[in-house]
C-alpha positions as CSV (number, residue, x, y, z in Angstrom):
1,M,24.9,-19.9,4.5
2,A,24.4,-16.8,5.7
3,V,21.7,-14.8,4.7
4,P,18.8,-12.5,6.6
5,S,16.3,-14.8,8.2
6,Y,13.4,-15.0,12.0
7,A,16.5,-15.7,14.1
8,V,16.4,-12.9,15.9
9,Y,13.1,-13.3,18.2
10,V,13.0,-16.2,20.2
11,N,9.3,-18.0,18.7
12,D,10.0,-17.2,15.3
13,E,11.9,-20.3,12.7
14,G,15.2,-20.2,13.4
15,G,18.0,-18.8,11.0
16,V,21.9,-18.2,10.9
17,L,22.5,-13.9,11.5
18,P,23.7,-12.6,8.0
19,R,27.5,-10.9,8.3
20,N,26.5,-7.5,6.4
21,A,22.2,-7.1,5.5
22,I,19.1,-5.0,5.6
23,E,16.2,-6.4,6.9
24,V,13.1,-5.1,7.4
25,Q,10.5,-7.7,9.3
26,F,6.4,-6.8,8.7
27,S,4.8,-7.4,11.7
28,Y,3.6,-5.2,13.5
29,T,0.2,-5.4,14.3
30,C,-0.1,-1.6,15.9
31,G,-1.3,-2.7,19.0
32,E,-4.6,-5.1,17.7
33,G,-5.7,-8.1,19.2
34,G,-8.1,-10.8,17.1
35,V,-7.8,-9.9,13.2
36,P,-6.1,-6.7,12.8
37,T,-6.9,-3.7,10.8
38,H,-3.3,-2.0,10.7
39,M,0.2,-3.1,10.3
40,G,3.3,-2.0,10.7
41,I,7.2,-2.4,10.7
42,Q,8.2,-4.3,13.8
43,G,11.5,-3.7,13.0
44,V,14.6,-3.3,11.1
45,H,17.3,-5.0,11.3
46,A,21.2,-3.7,9.8
47,F,23.9,-6.3,10.1
48,R,27.5,-5.0,9.8
49,D,29.8,-7.7,10.8
50,H,27.6,-10.1,12.0
51,V,26.2,-7.6,14.2
52,D,23.0,-6.2,14.7
53,T,21.3,-2.9,15.3
54,W,17.6,-2.9,15.6
55,R,15.3,-0.1,15.4
56,H,11.4,-0.7,16.1
57,P,10.3,2.4,14.3
58,D,7.7,5.1,15.4
59,A,4.2,3.1,15.1
60,N,3.3,4.1,11.9
61,C,0.4,1.9,10.7
62,V,-1.1,1.1,7.4
63,Q,-4.5,-0.3,7.3
64,V,-4.6,-3.6,5.4
65,A,-7.8,-6.0,4.6
66,R,-8.4,-9.3,4.0
67,D,-8.4,-10.0,0.7
68,H,-7.3,-6.4,-0.3
69,L,-3.8,-5.6,-1.4
70,N,-1.1,-2.8,-0.6
71,H,1.8,-1.6,-2.8
72,F,5.0,-1.9,-0.8
73,E,8.0,-0.3,-2.0
74,I,11.6,-0.4,-0.5
75,A,14.4,2.2,-1.6
76,V,17.9,1.3,0.2
77,S,20.9,2.6,-0.4
78,E,24.9,2.2,1.2
79,H,23.7,5.3,3.9
80,H,19.4,5.2,3.5
81,L,16.6,3.1,4.3
82,E,12.9,3.9,2.7
83,V,10.1,1.7,3.0
84,R,6.9,3.5,1.4
85,V,3.1,2.2,1.0
86,T,-0.3,3.0,-0.4
87,P,-3.4,3.0,1.0
88,I,-5.6,-0.8,0.2
89,S,-6.6,-1.5,-3.5
90,D,-10.2,-1.7,-3.9
91,D,-9.4,-3.3,-6.9
92,G,-6.0,-5.2,-6.3
93,T,-4.8,-2.9,-9.5
94,T,-5.1,0.2,-8.3
95,F,-3.2,1.5,-6.0
96,G,-3.3,5.2,-3.9
97,A,0.6,7.3,-3.9
98,P,2.5,5.8,-1.4
99,E,2.9,7.2,1.9
100,V,6.2,6.9,4.1
101,M,6.3,4.3,6.7
102,F,9.9,4.6,7.6
103,S,12.9,6.4,6.6
104,E,15.9,6.9,8.6
105,D,19.4,7.0,7.7
106,I,21.5,3.4,7.8
107,E,25.5,2.9,7.3
108,L,24.9,-0.6,6.1
109,G,28.8,-0.7,5.1
110,F,27.9,-2.9,1.4
111,S,27.0,-1.4,-1.9
112,R,25.8,-3.9,-3.7
113,G,23.7,-7.9,-2.2
114,W,21.0,-9.8,-2.9
115,V,17.5,-9.7,-2.5
116,H,15.5,-11.8,-0.2
117,F,12.1,-12.3,0.5
118,T,10.4,-14.5,3.1
119,T,7.1,-14.8,5.3
120,H,6.7,-16.7,8.3
121,N,5.6,-20.4,7.6
122,H,1.9,-20.4,8.7
123,A,0.8,-17.9,6.4
124,S,-2.8,-19.2,6.1
125,L,-5.6,-18.8,8.3
126,G,-5.9,-22.8,8.6
127,R,-2.7,-22.6,9.8
128,S,-1.7,-20.1,12.7
129,S,-3.5,-16.9,14.4
130,A,-5.9,-14.9,13.2
131,R,-3.6,-12.6,12.0
132,S,-1.4,-14.9,9.8
133,W,-3.0,-13.7,6.1
134,F,-1.1,-11.2,6.0
135,T,0.8,-12.6,2.3
136,V,3.2,-11.1,0.1
137,R,2.8,-11.4,-3.5
138,T,6.1,-10.0,-5.5
139,T,5.1,-8.5,-8.8
140,R,8.2,-6.5,-9.3
141,V,11.3,-6.4,-8.0
142,A,13.6,-3.1,-9.2
143,G,17.0,-2.5,-9.1
144,A,19.4,0.5,-10.4
145,S,23.3,-0.8,-10.8
């Protein structure tokens, strides 16, 4: 089954590499050790015919805090990828204006596909390092046809 996974890095879970895909990995702690207060994009992978073109974005980091949410938006087309993120929310429902974390022209080679969200399997404080409280809550996935 060809799906995006963390197989690209040595210490991450194994998986098969996709034929054509875009993968955004949010695991960069912006140079902070211990419990980080900022995070960013570790890498952007564009797979075309099983060939991985890897991009490490500039360290455009956003403030994060335990028990607080940020709102992320990912806009993808055949020719462009943009990731926007808001500052942390005080109440979990009201968010500030999103700022661009990553924006680049990328030739994907496909116009339709499916969306797959995954998280590292140690996403709890009791199971891994101090940075592992980064979790994903998906409330809405919107797409254009």
